[in-house]
N, C-alpha and C positions, 0 to 999 in steps of 0.2 A: 455341406449340410448348410440349410437356407437359414435365414434370418428369423425366427420367431415373429418378430413386427411384419414380415413378408407371408406368412401364412394366417395369423388370425386376424379376424377383420378390425376395422377403424370404427369405433361407436362414437358418435357425436357427444361432445361434453364430457368424455371421459377424461378422468384425471390420470390414472392407471390404472393397468391390468395386471393380474399375475394368475400364473399357472402353482398350485401350491399343491404338494402332496400329499396334505392333510388337511382335514376338514377346517375352515376359518372360523374363529372365535372372535366376539367384539373385541376382546383385550387385544387380537393380533391384527384386526384391522386398524386399529389405532397404533399399532406398533408401525406397520406398514405406511399409514398414512405420514407419519414424522420420517420414516426409513426412505421411500421412494420419492423421487421426484415427479411433480405433477407435469409430465411432458407427454402424457395422451399413447404412451409407448406398454408394450406388453412386457411384463420380466417373470424370471423363473425363479421359485423360492421352495427351494428343500429340504425339508427338518430331519434333522436325525437326534437323538438325546443331546448331544454336547455340542455339537454345532448346527447353524444354520446357513446354508450356502444361497447368496440372493446373485444373480445373473455371473455364477462360478466363482463368487469372491466368499472365501469361507469367514466367518464369525462365530466365534467361541463363545457360548454362553456362561458365564461367571455368576456365583453369588457372591455377594456381599462380604460373605464370612471368607472367601477364597482370595478376595483383594486384599485383606488388610493383614 
């Protein structure tokens, strides 16, 4: 399987790029700006109700109530 960065185009001045399985909102983009490194590479972001997979790494969503 080819790497995503080999297939997708390089865009001058791009901080990062992401293939997302749902429509991005401004709140999601702010979170991704904090989460993804500004290295000019493409990343995959797959969202499901309880988990977000970023480049194959699962991040569970938790509420403040469940963490206390």
